[in-house]
N, CA and C atoms as a LAMMPS dump frame, in Angstrom:
ITEM: TIMESTEP
0
ITEM: NUMBER OF ATOMS
252
ITEM: BOX BOUNDS ff ff ff
-5.0000000000000000e+02 5.0000000000000000e+02
-5.0000000000000000e+02 5.0000000000000000e+02
-5.0000000000000000e+02 5.0000000000000000e+02
ITEM: ATOMS id mol type element x y z
1 1 1 N 1.017 -1.185 -0.007
2 1 2 C -0.085 0.175 0.082
3 1 3 C 1.006 1.055 0.136
4 2 1 N 0.519 2.118 -1.076
5 2 2 C 1.237 3.376 -1.271
6 2 3 C 0.893 4.522 0.314
7 3 1 N 1.612 4.87 1.076
8 3 2 C 1.318 5.83 2.209
9 3 3 C 1.064 7.136 1.425
10 4 1 N 0.206 7.657 1.737
11 4 2 C -0.13 9.404 1.451
12 4 3 C 0.679 10.218 2.297
13 5 1 N 1.568 11.046 1.68
14 5 2 C 2.073 12.037 2.7
15 5 3 C 1.324 13.532 2.49
16 6 1 N 0.924 13.771 3.703
17 6 2 C -0.265 14.75 3.627
18 6 3 C 0.304 15.987 4.489
19 7 1 N 0.541 17.27 3.879
20 7 2 C 0.866 18.534 4.462
21 7 3 C -0.481 19.065 4.891
22 8 1 N -0.811 19.298 6.458
23 8 2 C -1.924 19.684 6.987
24 8 3 C -1.479 21.222 7.626
25 9 1 N -2.513 22.24 6.83
26 9 2 C -2.23 23.649 7.244
27 9 3 C -3.259 24.115 7.659
28 10 1 N -3.37 24.394 9.187
29 10 2 C -4.407 24.67 10.049
30 10 3 C -3.727 25.283 11.175
31 11 1 N -4.578 26.311 11.689
32 11 2 C -4.195 27.054 12.626
33 11 3 C -4.876 27.083 14.198
34 12 1 N -5.769 26.143 14.177
35 12 2 C -6.433 25.597 15.482
36 12 3 C -6.241 24.306 15.931
37 13 1 N -5.615 24.513 17.092
38 13 2 C -5.033 23.128 17.492
39 13 3 C -6.016 21.76 17.653
40 14 1 N -7.194 22.206 18.13
41 14 2 C -8.205 20.811 18.227
42 14 3 C -8.635 20.714 16.91
43 15 1 N -8.574 21.411 15.756
44 15 2 C -8.868 20.78 14.374
45 15 3 C -7.896 20.101 13.936
46 16 1 N -6.578 20.576 14.244
47 16 2 C -5.281 19.79 13.62
48 16 3 C -5.233 18.26 14.279
49 17 1 N -5.703 18.168 15.702
50 17 2 C -6.082 16.888 16.14
51 17 3 C -7.002 16.112 15.557
52 18 1 N -7.952 16.685 15.13
53 18 2 C -9.302 15.963 14.677
54 18 3 C -9.016 15.53 13.634
55 19 1 N -8.497 16.308 12.41
56 19 2 C -8.185 16.147 10.916
57 19 3 C -6.986 15.417 10.583
58 20 1 N -5.919 14.995 11.79
59 20 2 C -4.692 14.775 11.955
60 20 3 C -5.133 12.765 11.925
61 21 1 N -5.996 12.943 12.982
62 21 2 C -6.459 11.555 13.281
63 21 3 C -7.448 10.816 12.147
64 22 1 N -8.482 11.572 11.494
65 22 2 C -9.16 10.889 10.494
66 22 3 C -8.15 10.633 9.311
67 23 1 N -7.326 11.47 8.959
68 23 2 C -6.149 11.044 7.987
69 23 3 C -5.451 9.85 8.294
70 24 1 N -4.967 9.993 9.383
71 24 2 C -4.113 8.567 9.755
72 24 3 C -4.848 7.648 10.062
73 25 1 N -6.009 7.629 10.402
74 25 2 C -7.005 6.51 10.581
75 25 3 C -7.295 6.032 8.858
76 26 1 N -6.927 6.737 8.062
77 26 2 C -7.352 6.341 6.538
78 26 3 C -5.934 6.026 6.045
79 27 1 N -5.093 5.638 6.56
80 27 2 C -3.625 5.273 5.995
81 27 3 C -2.826 6.202 5.948
82 28 1 N -2.988 8.013 5.86
83 28 2 C -2.227 8.759 5.442
84 28 3 C -1.153 9.071 6.588
85 29 1 N -0.126 9.825 6.068
86 29 2 C 1.068 10.054 6.997
87 29 3 C 1.015 11.604 6.886
88 30 1 N 1.207 12.314 8.013
89 30 2 C 0.958 13.743 8.017
90 30 3 C 2.537 13.959 8.188
91 31 1 N 2.807 14.72 7.016
92 31 2 C 4.565 14.876 6.809
93 31 3 C 5.004 16.533 7.653
94 32 1 N 3.711 17.28 7.558
95 32 2 C 3.937 18.642 8.362
96 32 3 C 2.781 18.96 8.331
97 33 1 N 2.802 19.757 9.673
98 33 2 C 1.522 20.706 10.322
99 33 3 C 2.325 21.83 10.01
100 34 1 N 1.015 22.84 9.583
101 34 2 C 1.611 24.662 9.496
102 34 3 C 0.37 25.174 9.983
103 35 1 N 0.767 25.827 10.687
104 35 2 C -0.197 26.954 11.549
105 35 3 C 0.006 28.517 11.309
106 36 1 N 0.882 28.673 10.33
107 36 2 C 1.028 30.159 9.684
108 36 3 C 1.456 29.934 8.521
109 37 1 N 1.327 30.899 7.756
110 37 2 C 1.391 30.845 6.015
111 37 3 C 2.55 30.849 6.011
112 38 1 N 3.629 31.273 6.567
113 38 2 C 5.082 31.142 6.429
114 38 3 C 5.408 29.763 6.396
115 39 1 N 4.923 29.102 7.715
116 39 2 C 5.164 27.846 7.656
117 39 3 C 4.495 26.898 6.604
118 40 1 N 3.445 27.315 6.173
119 40 2 C 2.742 26.324 4.967
120 40 3 C 3.806 26.496 3.589
121 41 1 N 3.968 27.63 3.52
122 41 2 C 4.984 28.266 2.084
123 41 3 C 6.165 27.039 2.498
124 42 1 N 6.995 27.509 3.7
125 42 2 C 8.265 26.393 4.149
126 42 3 C 7.771 24.89 3.387
127 43 1 N 6.634 24.36 3.878
128 43 2 C 6.411 22.907 3.596
129 43 3 C 6.083 22.717 2.329
130 44 1 N 5.932 23.652 1.525
131 44 2 C 5.384 23.52 -0.161
132 44 3 C 6.554 22.621 -0.836
133 45 1 N 7.802 23.021 -0.322
134 45 2 C 8.743 22.339 -0.884
135 45 3 C 9.179 20.649 -0.847
136 46 1 N 8.159 20.075 0.482
137 46 2 C 8.205 18.836 0.633
138 46 3 C 7.732 18.007 -0.45
139 47 1 N 8.225 16.862 -0.089
140 47 2 C 7.447 15.683 -1.43
141 47 3 C 6.16 15.424 -0.21
142 48 1 N 5.192 15.847 -1.448
143 48 2 C 3.637 15.816 -0.846
144 48 3 C 2.758 14.893 -2.327
145 49 1 N 2.111 13.848 -1.125
146 49 2 C 0.695 13.694 -2.19
147 49 3 C -0.313 14.455 -2.195
148 50 1 N -0.705 15.106 -1.267
149 50 2 C -1.798 15.851 -1.013
150 50 3 C -1.694 17.045 0.14
151 51 1 N -2.425 17.923 0.164
152 51 2 C -2.416 18.699 1.112
153 51 3 C -3.791 19.152 1.657
154 52 1 N -3.994 19.762 2.965
155 52 2 C -5.462 19.976 3.525
156 52 3 C -5.374 21.442 3.993
157 53 1 N -5.622 22.455 3.594
158 53 2 C -5.948 23.754 3.848
159 53 3 C -6.909 24.385 4.408
160 54 1 N -6.546 25.135 5.658
161 54 2 C -7.395 26.057 6.419
162 54 3 C -7.501 27.302 5.535
163 55 1 N -8.629 27.819 5.029
164 55 2 C -8.404 29.04 4.03
165 55 3 C -7.778 30.294 5.046
166 56 1 N -8.397 30.623 6.231
167 56 2 C -7.896 31.659 7.008
168 56 3 C -7.175 31.271 8.06
169 57 1 N -5.673 31.561 8.323
170 57 2 C -4.669 31.142 9.083
171 57 3 C -4.575 32.542 10.161
172 58 1 N -5.198 32.672 11.192
173 58 2 C -5.479 33.858 12.018
174 58 3 C -5.172 35.202 11.235
175 59 1 N -5.981 35.236 10.069
176 59 2 C -5.922 36.551 9.594
177 59 3 C -5.139 36.733 8.163
178 60 1 N -4.492 35.508 7.611
179 60 2 C -3.394 35.394 6.65
180 60 3 C -4.24 34.051 5.781
181 61 1 N -4.542 34.626 4.563
182 61 2 C -5.134 33.728 3.917
183 61 3 C -4.081 32.665 3.236
184 62 1 N -4.462 31.603 2.945
185 62 2 C -3.668 30.479 2.512
186 62 3 C -3.714 30.393 0.879
187 63 1 N -3.897 31.096 0.427
188 63 2 C -3.993 31.315 -1.095
189 63 3 C -2.522 30.896 -1.608
190 64 1 N -1.516 31.451 -1.074
191 64 2 C -0.521 32.04 -1.911
192 64 3 C 0.274 30.428 -1.861
193 65 1 N 0.031 29.646 -0.862
194 65 2 C 0.2 28.332 -0.706
195 65 3 C -0.187 27.505 -1.263
196 66 1 N -1.807 27.567 -1.476
197 66 2 C -2.265 26.578 -2.436
198 66 3 C -1.981 27.016 -4.05
199 67 1 N -1.705 28.213 -4.31
200 67 2 C -0.958 28.704 -5.491
201 67 3 C 0.349 27.879 -5.601
202 68 1 N 1.165 27.687 -4.784
203 68 2 C 2.623 26.909 -5.104
204 68 3 C 2.161 25.26 -5.189
205 69 1 N 1.212 24.858 -4.229
206 69 2 C 1.18 23.322 -4.424
207 69 3 C 0.458 23.307 -5.768
208 70 1 N -0.668 23.939 -6.141
209 70 2 C -1.139 23.761 -7.683
210 70 3 C -0.259 23.58 -8.759
211 71 1 N 0.767 24.79 -8.437
212 71 2 C 1.801 24.695 -9.437
213 71 3 C 2.727 23.473 -9.421
214 72 1 N 2.883 22.957 -8.228
215 72 2 C 3.821 21.729 -8.373
216 72 3 C 2.548 20.431 -8.405
217 73 1 N 1.704 20.609 -8.815
218 73 2 C 0.181 19.483 -9.169
219 73 3 C 0.464 18.486 -8.009
220 74 1 N 0.2 19.247 -6.628
221 74 2 C -0.095 18.919 -5.71
222 74 3 C -1.769 19.143 -5.368
223 75 1 N -2.253 18.143 -5.096
224 75 2 C -3.623 17.835 -4.98
225 75 3 C -3.815 18.778 -3.671
226 76 1 N -5.091 19.721 -3.676
227 76 2 C -5.313 20.277 -2.345
228 76 3 C -6.92 20.161 -2.232
229 77 1 N -7.039 20.351 -0.62
230 77 2 C -8.356 20.634 -0.427
231 77 3 C -8.473 21.542 0.64
232 78 1 N -9.636 22.61 0.536
233 78 2 C -9.804 23.505 1.405
234 78 3 C -10.698 22.946 2.659
235 79 1 N -10.216 23.163 3.811
236 79 2 C -10.984 22.526 4.96
237 79 3 C -11.254 23.749 5.862
238 80 1 N -12.599 24.577 6.016
239 80 2 C -12.427 25.537 6.468
240 80 3 C -13.957 25.556 7.181
241 81 1 N -14.009 26.746 8.497
242 81 2 C -15.519 26.604 8.864
243 81 3 C -15.529 27.486 9.792
244 82 1 N -17.182 28.215 10.095
245 82 2 C -17.228 29.084 11.143
246 82 3 C -18.389 28.827 11.881
247 83 1 N -18.34 29.214 13.15
248 83 2 C -19.353 28.909 13.794
249 83 3 C -20.368 30.211 13.155
250 84 1 N -21.667 30.018 13.369
251 84 2 C -23.093 30.757 13.128
252 84 3 C -22.73 32.301 13.58
């Protein structure tokens, strides 16, 4: 079985734990967790199978990291949510 190497970009610690647990239970390996835009940009150089990105990282949008990943043909998914 090929392990999927995932970048997780999320600034909320509880969300990190929940998403990381779900991905690992599905057989993925989280190779980096980034809580800031700069950390996300730094991690885009890693060898990745895919990335899960929160859109808003404490006021900074993750779009620049998404653009880098897309340019490298790394599949991405945005995972974001707010209370009503």
